[in-house]
Biopython code that builds the backbone (N, CA, C, O; Angstrom):
import numpy as np
from Bio.PDB.StructureBuilder import StructureBuilder

atoms = [
    (1, "MET", "N", (4.841, 7.967, 13.975)),
    (1, "MET", "CA", (4.364, 8.517, 12.721)),
    (1, "MET", "C", (2.850, 8.570, 12.674)),
    (1, "MET", "O", (2.300, 9.512, 12.104)),
    (2, "VAL", "N", (2.165, 7.621, 13.235)),
    (2, "VAL", "CA", (0.725, 7.520, 13.071)),
    (2, "VAL", "C", (0.000, 8.427, 14.046)),
    (2, "VAL", "O", (0.188, 8.330, 15.258)),
    (3, "GLU", "N", (-0.830, 9.310, 13.508)),
    (3, "GLU", "CA", (-1.677, 10.139, 14.337)),
    (3, "GLU", "C", (-3.144, 9.928, 14.002)),
    (3, "GLU", "O", (-3.992, 9.920, 14.894)),
    (4, "ASN", "N", (-3.444, 9.758, 12.736)),
    (4, "ASN", "CA", (-4.817, 9.510, 12.308)),
    (4, "ASN", "C", (-4.878, 8.130, 11.680)),
    (4, "ASN", "O", (-4.049, 7.778, 10.841)),
    (5, "ASN", "N", (-5.847, 7.368, 12.087)),
    (5, "ASN", "CA", (-5.994, 6.015, 11.590)),
    (5, "ASN", "C", (-7.098, 6.003, 10.549)),
    (5, "ASN", "O", (-8.266, 6.198, 10.886)),
    (6, "ILE", "N", (-6.746, 5.778, 9.290)),
    (6, "ILE", "CA", (-7.754, 5.604, 8.263)),
    (6, "ILE", "C", (-8.326, 4.216, 8.483)),
    (6, "ILE", "O", (-7.559, 3.263, 8.623)),
    (7, "PRO", "N", (-9.635, 4.064, 8.521)),
    (7, "PRO", "CA", (-10.206, 2.763, 8.869)),
    (7, "PRO", "C", (-9.607, 1.610, 8.077)),
    (7, "PRO", "O", (-9.386, 1.700, 6.869)),
    (8, "GLN", "N", (-9.360, 0.550, 8.781)),
    (8, "GLN", "CA", (-8.775, -0.658, 8.220)),
    (8, "GLN", "C", (-9.792, -1.342, 7.308)),
    (8, "GLN", "O", (-10.999, -1.284, 7.546)),
    (9, "THR", "N", (-9.294, -1.975, 6.283)),
    (9, "THR", "CA", (-10.178, -2.756, 5.426)),
    (9, "THR", "C", (-10.107, -4.199, 5.891)),
    (9, "THR", "O", (-10.108, -4.454, 7.095)),
    (10, "GLU", "N", (-10.047, -5.131, 4.984)),
    (10, "GLU", "CA", (-9.944, -6.534, 5.342)),
    (10, "GLU", "C", (-8.680, -6.756, 6.157)),
    (10, "GLU", "O", (-7.791, -5.905, 6.140)),
    (11, "GLY", "N", (-8.573, -7.856, 6.861)),
    (11, "GLY", "CA", (-7.484, -8.103, 7.784)),
    (11, "GLY", "C", (-6.104, -8.267, 7.187)),
    (11, "GLY", "O", (-5.155, -8.454, 7.948)),
    (12, "GLN", "N", (-5.926, -8.211, 5.873)),
    (12, "GLN", "CA", (-4.623, -8.491, 5.290)),
    (12, "GLN", "C", (-3.664, -7.300, 5.276)),
    (12, "GLN", "O", (-2.475, -7.497, 5.027)),
    (13, "TYR", "N", (-4.113, -6.106, 5.524)),
    (13, "TYR", "CA", (-3.253, -4.927, 5.555)),
    (13, "TYR", "C", (-3.947, -3.810, 6.319)),
    (13, "TYR", "O", (-5.162, -3.831, 6.516)),
    (14, "ASP", "N", (-3.156, -2.836, 6.744)),
    (14, "ASP", "CA", (-3.667, -1.632, 7.389)),
    (14, "ASP", "C", (-3.122, -0.431, 6.638)),
    (14, "ASP", "O", (-1.987, -0.452, 6.162)),
    (15, "ILE", "N", (-3.930, 0.619, 6.531)),
    (15, "ILE", "CA", (-3.494, 1.883, 5.957)),
    (15, "ILE", "C", (-3.630, 2.929, 7.055)),
    (15, "ILE", "O", (-4.705, 3.108, 7.628)),
    (16, "LEU", "N", (-2.521, 3.623, 7.343)),
    (16, "LEU", "CA", (-2.509, 4.647, 8.381)),
    (16, "LEU", "C", (-1.990, 5.945, 7.789)),
    (16, "LEU", "O", (-1.197, 5.933, 6.847)),
    (17, "GLN", "N", (-2.441, 7.070, 8.347)),
    (17, "GLN", "CA", (-1.997, 8.376, 7.865)),
    (17, "GLN", "C", (-1.663, 9.258, 9.068)),
    (17, "GLN", "O", (-2.388, 9.254, 10.062)),
    (18, "ASN", "N", (-0.562, 10.014, 8.978)),
    (18, "ASN", "CA", (-0.222, 10.927, 10.064)),
    (18, "ASN", "C", (-0.764, 12.320, 9.762)),
    (18, "ASN", "O", (-1.375, 12.540, 8.717)),
    (19, "ALA", "N", (-0.541, 13.259, 10.679)),
    (19, "ALA", "CA", (-1.072, 14.619, 10.536)),
    (19, "ALA", "C", (-0.492, 15.340, 9.324)),
    (19, "ALA", "O", (-1.126, 16.246, 8.783)),
    (20, "ALA", "N", (0.705, 14.948, 8.893)),
    (20, "ALA", "CA", (1.335, 15.572, 7.727)),
    (20, "ALA", "C", (0.814, 14.999, 6.413)),
    (20, "ALA", "O", (1.205, 15.461, 5.341)),
    (21, "GLY", "N", (-0.070, 13.990, 6.483)),
    (21, "GLY", "CA", (-0.634, 13.394, 5.281)),
    (21, "GLY", "C", (0.154, 12.216, 4.737)),
    (21, "GLY", "O", (-0.229, 11.631, 3.724)),
    (22, "GLU", "N", (1.262, 11.856, 5.400)),
    (22, "GLU", "CA", (2.056, 10.710, 4.949)),
    (22, "GLU", "C", (1.300, 9.420, 5.236)),
    (22, "GLU", "O", (0.583, 9.317, 6.231)),
    (23, "ILE", "N", (1.465, 8.442, 4.355)),
    (23, "ILE", "CA", (0.723, 7.186, 4.481)),
    (23, "ILE", "C", (1.675, 6.026, 4.736)),
    (23, "ILE", "O", (2.740, 5.913, 4.129)),
    (24, "LEU", "N", (1.251, 5.176, 5.652)),
    (24, "LEU", "CA", (1.954, 3.955, 6.008)),
    (24, "LEU", "C", (1.021, 2.797, 5.701)),
    (24, "LEU", "O", (-0.143, 2.810, 6.100)),
    (25, "ILE", "N", (1.528, 1.798, 4.993)),
    (25, "ILE", "CA", (0.743, 0.592, 4.710)),
    (25, "ILE", "C", (1.477, -0.582, 5.332)),
    (25, "ILE", "O", (2.661, -0.799, 5.074)),
    (26, "ILE", "N", (0.762, -1.334, 6.153)),
    (26, "ILE", "CA", (1.336, -2.482, 6.843)),
    (26, "ILE", "C", (0.793, -3.754, 6.204)),
    (26, "ILE", "O", (-0.419, -3.952, 6.114)),
    (27, "ILE", "N", (1.709, -4.612, 5.761)),
    (27, "ILE", "CA", (1.336, -5.894, 5.167)),
    (27, "ILE", "C", (2.101, -7.010, 5.871)),
    (27, "ILE", "O", (3.024, -6.749, 6.642)),
    (28, "GLN", "N", (1.719, -8.229, 5.607)),
    (28, "GLN", "CA", (2.450, -9.374, 6.137)),
    (28, "GLN", "C", (3.758, -9.547, 5.366)),
    (28, "GLN", "O", (3.854, -9.174, 4.197)),
    (29, "TYR", "N", (4.746, -10.108, 6.023)),
    (29, "TYR", "CA", (6.061, -10.353, 5.439)),
    (29, "TYR", "C", (5.960, -11.265, 4.215)),
    (29, "TYR", "O", (5.182, -12.219, 4.194)),
    (30, "HIS", "N", (6.758, -10.949, 3.206)),
    (30, "HIS", "CA", (6.869, -11.770, 2.008)),
    (30, "HIS", "C", (8.345, -12.081, 1.788)),
    (30, "HIS", "O", (9.198, -11.202, 1.908)),
    (31, "ALA", "N", (8.631, -13.313, 1.473)),
    (31, "ALA", "CA", (10.017, -13.724, 1.226)),
    (31, "ALA", "C", (10.582, -12.952, 0.040)),
    (31, "ALA", "O", (9.851, -12.590, -0.882)),
    (32, "GLY", "N", (11.853, -12.710, 0.070)),
    (32, "GLY", "CA", (12.496, -11.979, -1.017)),
    (32, "GLY", "C", (12.290, -10.491, -0.849)),
    (32, "GLY", "O", (11.169, -10.024, -0.647)),
    (33, "GLY", "N", (13.366, -9.761, -0.932)),
    (33, "GLY", "CA", (13.280, -8.315, -0.750)),
    (33, "GLY", "C", (12.656, -7.611, -1.932)),
    (33, "GLY", "O", (12.630, -8.143, -3.042)),
    (34, "PRO", "N", (12.152, -6.412, -1.694)),
    (34, "PRO", "CA", (11.579, -5.632, -2.793)),
    (34, "PRO", "C", (12.684, -5.142, -3.733)),
    (34, "PRO", "O", (13.764, -4.756, -3.287)),
    (35, "GLU", "N", (12.405, -5.162, -5.020)),
    (35, "GLU", "CA", (13.323, -4.670, -6.042)),
    (35, "GLU", "C", (12.554, -3.711, -6.933)),
    (35, "GLU", "O", (11.684, -4.127, -7.699)),
    (36, "ASN", "N", (12.870, -2.440, -6.835)),
    (36, "ASN", "CA", (12.160, -1.420, -7.598)),
    (36, "ASN", "C", (10.638, -1.495, -7.366)),
    (36, "ASN", "O", (9.868, -1.558, -8.324)),
    (37, "PRO", "N", (10.210, -1.488, -6.092)),
    (37, "PRO", "CA", (8.778, -1.621, -5.807)),
    (37, "PRO", "C", (8.008, -0.374, -6.216)),
    (37, "PRO", "O", (8.568, 0.720, -6.285)),
    (38, "ARG", "N", (6.720, -0.552, -6.486)),
    (38, "ARG", "CA", (5.826, 0.568, -6.779)),
    (38, "ARG", "C", (4.393, 0.148, -6.484)),
    (38, "ARG", "O", (4.030, -1.023, -6.594)),
    (39, "LEU", "N", (3.606, 1.122, -6.112)),
    (39, "LEU", "CA", (2.194, 0.896, -5.827)),
    (39, "LEU", "C", (1.402, 1.496, -6.970)),
    (39, "LEU", "O", (1.487, 2.699, -7.216)),
    (40, "VAL", "N", (0.635, 0.679, -7.672)),
    (40, "VAL", "CA", (-0.166, 1.131, -8.805)),
    (40, "VAL", "C", (-1.594, 1.306, -8.310)),
    (40, "VAL", "O", (-2.188, 0.378, -7.761)),
    (41, "TYR", "N", (-2.150, 2.521, -8.511)),
    (41, "TYR", "CA", (-3.456, 2.829, -7.933)),
    (41, "TYR", "C", (-4.263, 3.728, -8.855)),
    (41, "TYR", "O", (-3.734, 4.667, -9.451)),
    (42, "ASP", "N", (-5.572, 3.423, -8.965)),
    (42, "ASP", "CA", (-6.457, 4.213, -9.815)),
    (42, "ASP", "C", (-7.504, 5.003, -9.028)),
    (42, "ASP", "O", (-8.395, 5.611, -9.621)),
    (43, "GLY", "N", (-7.401, 4.996, -7.703)),
    (43, "GLY", "CA", (-8.360, 5.737, -6.887)),
    (43, "GLY", "C", (-9.558, 4.913, -6.458)),
    (43, "GLY", "O", (-10.446, 5.423, -5.775)),
    (44, "GLY", "N", (-9.598, 3.651, -6.846)),
    (44, "GLY", "CA", (-10.734, 2.793, -6.538)),
    (44, "GLY", "C", (-10.508, 1.898, -5.342)),
    (44, "GLY", "O", (-9.785, 2.252, -4.411)),
    (45, "GLU", "N", (-11.136, 0.729, -5.376)),
    (45, "GLU", "CA", (-11.108, -0.163, -4.217)),
    (45, "GLU", "C", (-9.925, -1.122, -4.189)),
    (45, "GLU", "O", (-9.789, -1.904, -3.248)),
    (46, "GLN", "N", (-9.065, -1.076, -5.208)),
    (46, "GLN", "CA", (-7.898, -1.966, -5.241)),
    (46, "GLN", "C", (-6.641, -1.195, -5.596)),
    (46, "GLN", "O", (-6.682, -0.202, -6.322)),
    (47, "ALA", "N", (-5.532, -1.669, -5.073)),
    (47, "ALA", "CA", (-4.211, -1.172, -5.456)),
    (47, "ALA", "C", (-3.318, -2.398, -5.609)),
    (47, "ALA", "O", (-3.552, -3.430, -4.980)),
    (48, "LEU", "N", (-2.310, -2.278, -6.437)),
    (48, "LEU", "CA", (-1.399, -3.387, -6.670)),
    (48, "LEU", "C", (0.007, -2.955, -6.284)),
    (48, "LEU", "O", (0.548, -1.994, -6.830)),
    (49, "LEU", "N", (0.593, -3.680, -5.333)),
    (49, "LEU", "CA", (1.960, -3.431, -4.921)),
    (49, "LEU", "C", (2.861, -4.397, -5.672)),
    (49, "LEU", "O", (2.845, -5.603, -5.425)),
    (50, "TYR", "N", (3.661, -3.842, -6.610)),
    (50, "TYR", "CA", (4.686, -4.651, -7.266)),
    (50, "TYR", "C", (5.903, -4.607, -6.363)),
    (50, "TYR", "O", (6.497, -3.544, -6.188)),
    (51, "ARG", "N", (6.288, -5.732, -5.787)),
    (51, "ARG", "CA", (7.465, -5.798, -4.915)),
    (51, "ARG", "C", (8.710, -6.115, -5.735)),
    (51, "ARG", "O", (9.783, -5.566, -5.484)),
    (52, "SER", "N", (8.566, -7.000, -6.713)),
    (52, "SER", "CA", (9.663, -7.408, -7.582)),
    (52, "SER", "C", (9.047, -8.134, -8.781)),
    (52, "SER", "O", (7.825, -8.234, -8.893)),
    (53, "ARG", "N", (9.886, -8.630, -9.658)),
    (53, "ARG", "CA", (9.368, -9.395, -10.808)),
    (53, "ARG", "C", (8.622, -10.646, -10.367)),
    (53, "ARG", "O", (7.701, -11.102, -11.045)),
    (54, "GLU", "N", (9.024, -11.193, -9.230)),
    (54, "GLU", "CA", (8.433, -12.441, -8.747)),
    (54, "GLU", "C", (7.327, -12.243, -7.713)),
    (54, "GLU", "O", (6.674, -13.213, -7.328)),
    (55, "SER", "N", (7.102, -11.023, -7.258)),
    (55, "SER", "CA", (6.203, -10.824, -6.132)),
    (55, "SER", "C", (5.353, -9.568, -6.275)),
    (55, "SER", "O", (5.868, -8.468, -6.473)),
    (56, "ALA", "N", (4.051, -9.755, -6.170)),
    (56, "ALA", "CA", (3.103, -8.636, -6.172)),
    (56, "ALA", "C", (2.020, -8.933, -5.139)),
    (56, "ALA", "O", (1.685, -10.089, -4.881)),
    (57, "VAL", "N", (1.486, -7.868, -4.558)),
    (57, "VAL", "CA", (0.455, -8.007, -3.534)),
    (57, "VAL", "C", (-0.730, -7.141, -3.922)),
    (57, "VAL", "O", (-0.574, -5.941, -4.146)),
    (58, "MET", "N", (-1.914, -7.737, -4.002)),
    (58, "MET", "CA", (-3.130, -6.990, -4.301)),
    (58, "MET", "C", (-3.748, -6.524, -2.986)),
    (58, "MET", "O", (-3.995, -7.326, -2.085)),
    (59, "LEU", "N", (-3.992, -5.236, -2.889)),
    (59, "LEU", "CA", (-4.689, -4.675, -1.736)),
    (59, "LEU", "C", (-6.145, -4.493, -2.158)),
    (59, "LEU", "O", (-6.470, -3.583, -2.922)),
    (60, "ASP", "N", (-7.011, -5.359, -1.657)),
    (60, "ASP", "CA", (-8.424, -5.359, -2.040)),
    (60, "ASP", "C", (-9.266, -4.587, -1.035)),
    (60, "ASP", "O", (-8.867, -4.400, 0.115)),
    (61, "ASN", "N", (-10.422, -4.148, -1.480)),
    (61, "ASN", "CA", (-11.429, -3.518, -0.619)),
    (61, "ASN", "C", (-10.886, -2.339, 0.172)),
    (61, "ASN", "O", (-11.104, -2.248, 1.380)),
    (62, "ILE", "N", (-10.179, -1.438, -0.499)),
    (62, "ILE", "CA", (-9.662, -0.249, 0.172)),
    (62, "ILE", "C", (-10.846, 0.576, 0.654)),
    (62, "ILE", "O", (-11.762, 0.883, -0.110)),
    (63, "ASN", "N", (-10.811, 0.928, 1.929)),
    (63, "ASN", "CA", (-11.890, 1.692, 2.543)),
    (63, "ASN", "C", (-12.088, 3.014, 1.803)),
    (63, "ASN", "O", (-11.120, 3.652, 1.390)),
    (64, "VAL", "N", (-13.338, 3.416, 1.638)),
    (64, "VAL", "CA", (-13.677, 4.646, 0.922)),
    (64, "VAL", "C", (-12.929, 5.848, 1.502)),
    (64, "VAL", "O", (-12.483, 6.720, 0.756)),
    (65, "GLU", "N", (-12.792, 5.897, 2.819)),
    (65, "GLU", "CA", (-12.116, 7.027, 3.466)),
    (65, "GLU", "C", (-10.615, 7.049, 3.209)),
    (65, "GLU", "O", (-9.985, 8.092, 3.384)),
    (66, "ALA", "N", (-10.033, 5.945, 2.803)),
    (66, "ALA", "CA", (-8.595, 5.873, 2.540)),
    (66, "ALA", "C", (-8.259, 6.185, 1.088)),
    (66, "ALA", "O", (-7.098, 6.445, 0.773)),
    (67, "ARG", "N", (-9.234, 6.166, 0.211)),
    (67, "ARG", "CA", (-8.963, 6.291, -1.228)),
    (67, "ARG", "C", (-8.400, 7.653, -1.631)),
    (67, "ARG", "O", (-7.388, 7.719, -2.329)),
    (68, "SER", "N", (-9.026, 8.714, -1.211)),
    (68, "SER", "CA", (-8.560, 10.055, -1.585)),
    (68, "SER", "C", (-7.173, 10.343, -1.018)),
    (68, "SER", "O", (-6.313, 10.820, -1.758)),
    (69, "PRO", "N", (-6.915, 10.071, 0.276)),
    (69, "PRO", "CA", (-5.552, 10.289, 0.778)),
    (69, "PRO", "C", (-4.504, 9.457, 0.041)),
    (69, "PRO", "O", (-3.407, 9.945, -0.232)),
    (70, "LEU", "N", (-4.829, 8.220, -0.278)),
    (70, "LEU", "CA", (-3.881, 7.364, -0.971)),
    (70, "LEU", "C", (-3.603, 7.881, -2.377)),
    (70, "LEU", "O", (-2.473, 7.809, -2.859)),
    (71, "LYS", "N", (-4.616, 8.393, -3.020)),
    (71, "LYS", "CA", (-4.458, 8.902, -4.384)),
    (71, "LYS", "C", (-3.675, 10.221, -4.419)),
    (71, "LYS", "O", (-3.123, 10.594, -5.454)),
    (72, "SER", "N", (-3.633, 10.921, -3.280)),
    (72, "SER", "CA", (-3.023, 12.250, -3.268)),
    (72, "SER", "C", (-1.536, 12.261, -2.897)),
    (72, "SER", "O", (-0.922, 13.328, -2.896)),
    (73, "VAL", "N", (-0.944, 11.108, -2.582)),
    (73, "VAL", "CA", (0.478, 11.088, -2.209)),
    (73, "VAL", "C", (1.331, 10.551, -3.358)),
    (73, "VAL", "O", (0.850, 9.825, -4.228)),
    (74, "ASN", "N", (2.603, 10.926, -3.334)),
    (74, "ASN", "CA", (3.544, 10.453, -4.356)),
    (74, "ASN", "C", (4.257, 9.181, -3.949)),
    (74, "ASN", "O", (4.766, 8.444, -4.793)),
    (75, "GLU", "N", (4.294, 8.922, -2.624)),
    (75, "GLU", "CA", (4.922, 7.708, -2.124)),
    (75, "GLU", "C", (4.296, 7.320, -0.797)),
    (75, "GLU", "O", (3.685, 8.138, -0.110)),
    (76, "VAL", "N", (4.467, 6.042, -0.454)),
    (76, "VAL", "CA", (3.993, 5.511, 0.826)),
    (76, "VAL", "C", (5.152, 4.778, 1.489)),
    (76, "VAL", "O", (6.119, 4.383, 0.837)),
    (77, "LEU", "N", (5.027, 4.607, 2.794)),
    (77, "LEU", "CA", (5.990, 3.792, 3.520)),
    (77, "LEU", "C", (5.348, 2.426, 3.717)),
    (77, "LEU", "O", (4.282, 2.316, 4.322)),
    (78, "MET", "N", (5.994, 1.394, 3.207)),
    (78, "MET", "CA", (5.511, 0.023, 3.374)),
    (78, "MET", "C", (6.244, -0.602, 4.544)),
    (78, "MET", "O", (7.457, -0.443, 4.687)),
    (79, "VAL", "N", (5.504, -1.311, 5.379)),
    (79, "VAL", "CA", (6.085, -2.055, 6.493)),
    (79, "VAL", "C", (5.601, -3.488, 6.376)),
    (79, "VAL", "O", (4.402, -3.737, 6.256)),
    (80, "GLU", "N", (6.529, -4.426, 6.410)),
    (80, "GLU", "CA", (6.194, -5.845, 6.377)),
    (80, "GLU", "C", (6.405, -6.415, 7.777)),
    (80, "GLU", "O", (7.482, -6.288, 8.360)),
    (81, "LEU", "N", (5.356, -7.047, 8.304)),
    (81, "LEU", "CA", (5.407, -7.641, 9.637)),
    (81, "LEU", "C", (5.558, -9.146, 9.552)),
    (81, "LEU", "O", (4.942, -9.805, 8.714)),
    (82, "GLU", "N", (6.390, -9.677, 10.434)),
    (82, "GLU", "CA", (6.541, -11.123, 10.586)),
    (82, "GLU", "C", (6.417, -11.422, 12.074)),
    (82, "GLU", "O", (7.258, -11.002, 12.869)),
    (83, "ASP", "N", (5.370, -12.145, 12.450)),
    (83, "ASP", "CA", (5.111, -12.453, 13.862)),
    (83, "ASP", "C", (5.054, -11.183, 14.715)),
    (83, "ASP", "O", (5.685, -11.125, 15.771)),
    (84, "ASP", "N", (4.324, -10.189, 14.283)),
    (84, "ASP", "CA", (4.135, -8.917, 14.993)),
    (84, "ASP", "C", (5.406, -8.083, 15.140)),
    (84, "ASP", "O", (5.408, -7.099, 15.879)),
    (85, "ASP", "N", (6.474, -8.452, 14.456)),
    (85, "ASP", "CA", (7.706, -7.660, 14.447)),
    (85, "ASP", "C", (7.920, -7.083, 13.056)),
    (85, "ASP", "O", (7.558, -7.706, 12.057)),
    (86, "VAL", "N", (8.506, -5.897, 12.990)),
    (86, "VAL", "CA", (8.810, -5.291, 11.699)),
    (86, "VAL", "C", (9.972, -6.053, 11.066)),
    (86, "VAL", "O", (11.083, -6.060, 11.596)),
    (87, "ALA", "N", (9.708, -6.688, 9.939)),
    (87, "ALA", "CA", (10.734, -7.439, 9.217)),
    (87, "ALA", "C", (11.501, -6.524, 8.265)),
    (87, "ALA", "O", (12.709, -6.677, 8.085)),
    (88, "ARG", "N", (10.786, -5.565, 7.652)),
    (88, "ARG", "CA", (11.434, -4.595, 6.766)),
    (88, "ARG", "C", (10.484, -3.437, 6.540)),
    (88, "ARG", "O", (9.269, -3.564, 6.695)),
    (89, "GLU", "N", (11.056, -2.317, 6.175)),
    (89, "GLU", "CA", (10.278, -1.152, 5.767)),
    (89, "GLU", "C", (10.988, -0.491, 4.604)),
    (89, "GLU", "O", (12.215, -0.511, 4.515)),
    (90, "TYR", "N", (10.197, 0.099, 3.707)),
    (90, "TYR", "CA", (10.762, 0.717, 2.519)),
    (90, "TYR", "C", (9.759, 1.695, 1.919)),
    (90, "TYR", "O", (8.547, 1.529, 2.056)),
    (91, "ARG", "N", (10.279, 2.700, 1.262)),
    (91, "ARG", "CA", (9.423, 3.701, 0.603)),
    (91, "ARG", "C", (9.086, 3.210, -0.800)),
    (91, "ARG", "O", (9.915, 2.623, -1.496)),
    (92, "VAL", "N", (7.844, 3.468, -1.190)),
    (92, "VAL", "CA", (7.356, 2.995, -2.484)),
    (92, "VAL", "C", (6.652, 4.143, -3.206)),
    (92, "VAL", "O", (5.736, 4.746, -2.647)),
    (93, "PRO", "N", (7.058, 4.455, -4.425)),
    (93, "PRO", "CA", (6.338, 5.479, -5.186)),
    (93, "PRO", "C", (4.944, 4.986, -5.568)),
    (93, "PRO", "O", (4.737, 3.801, -5.829)),
    (94, "VAL", "N", (3.995, 5.919, -5.594)),
    (94, "VAL", "CA", (2.625, 5.609, -6.013)),
    (94, "VAL", "C", (2.491, 6.041, -7.467)),
    (94, "VAL", "O", (2.738, 7.198, -7.807)),
    (95, "ARG", "N", (2.101, 5.110, -8.311)),
    (95, "ARG", "CA", (1.901, 5.379, -9.735)),
    (95, "ARG", "C", (0.409, 5.409, -10.031)),
    (95, "ARG", "O", (-0.278, 4.394, -9.920)),
    (96, "ALA", "N", (-0.080, 6.574, -10.404)),
    (96, "ALA", "CA", (-1.497, 6.732, -10.724)),
    (96, "ALA", "C", (-1.759, 6.196, -12.135)),
    (96, "ALA", "O", (-1.007, 6.477, -13.069)),
    (97, "VAL", "N", (-2.829, 5.427, -12.269)),
    (97, "VAL", "CA", (-3.261, 4.917, -13.566)),
    (97, "VAL", "C", (-4.746, 5.210, -13.723)),
    (97, "VAL", "O", (-5.452, 5.426, -12.738)),
    (98, "LYS", "N", (-5.211, 5.217, -14.958)),
    (98, "LYS", "CA", (-6.640, 5.448, -15.198)),
    (98, "LYS", "C", (-7.479, 4.298, -14.687)),
    (98, "LYS", "O", (-8.506, 4.509, -14.041)),
    (99, "SER", "N", (-7.044, 3.077, -14.975)),
    (99, "SER", "CA", (-7.827, 1.903, -14.600)),
    (99, "SER", "C", (-6.895, 0.749, -14.299)),
    (99, "SER", "O", (-6.193, 0.254, -15.181)),
    (100, "LEU", "N", (-6.895, 0.329, -13.048)),
    (100, "LEU", "CA", (-6.103, -0.822, -12.662)),
    (100, "LEU", "C", (-6.630, -2.086, -13.337)),
    (100, "LEU", "O", (-5.857, -2.960, -13.729)),
    (101, "GLU", "N", (-7.941, -2.173, -13.469)),
    (101, "GLU", "CA", (-8.567, -3.346, -14.107)),
    (101, "GLU", "C", (-8.114, -3.476, -15.551)),
    (101, "GLU", "O", (-7.825, -4.585, -15.999)),
    (102, "ALA", "N", (-8.044, -2.381, -16.291)),
    (102, "ALA", "CA", (-7.613, -2.415, -17.690)),
    (102, "ALA", "C", (-6.153, -2.842, -17.785)),
    (102, "ALA", "O", (-5.773, -3.535, -18.728)),
    (103, "LEU", "N", (-5.336, -2.439, -16.823)),
    (103, "LEU", "CA", (-3.933, -2.804, -16.800)),
    (103, "LEU", "C", (-3.728, -4.302, -16.629)),
    (103, "LEU", "O", (-2.772, -4.869, -17.158)),
    (104, "MET", "N", (-4.618, -4.934, -15.895)),
    (104, "MET", "CA", (-4.457, -6.340, -15.546)),
    (104, "MET", "C", (-5.014, -7.283, -16.591)),
    (104, "MET", "O", (-4.872, -8.497, -16.451)),
    (105, "ARG", "N", (-5.633, -6.774, -17.616)),
    (105, "ARG", "CA", (-6.180, -7.636, -18.666)),
    (105, "ARG", "C", (-5.112, -8.189, -19.537)),
    (105, "ARG", "O", (-5.402, -8.935, -20.472)),
]
sb = StructureBuilder()
sb.init_structure("model")
sb.init_model(0)
sb.init_chain("A")
sb.init_seg("    ")
for serial, (resi, resn, name, xyz) in enumerate(atoms, 1):
    if name == "N":
        sb.init_residue(resn, " ", resi, " ")
    sb.init_atom(name, np.array(xyz, "f"), 0.0, 1.0, " ", f" {name:<3s}", serial, name[0])
structure = sb.get_structure()
């Protein structure tokens, strides 16, 4: 799937994009499966992955070059790695919001 690599941000996740514009986000494995997951994003430097009622992952310091592609898709493919092996993968809708910071107050 990966043809173009959008520069990686901090070491906790990778964002990759293929030639068709599809986005793959790789994160570390989290216990408990995703239940109605969604990625909340405002186009800025952070996105929030709601995995379930009990689990959310903040993606901090999103690279400037990854922001526009991430904002332009309706869904992403999430991959969770455990010891360099794919533990699970799932599609997640991207929910655009005006301000992620305002949502978290």
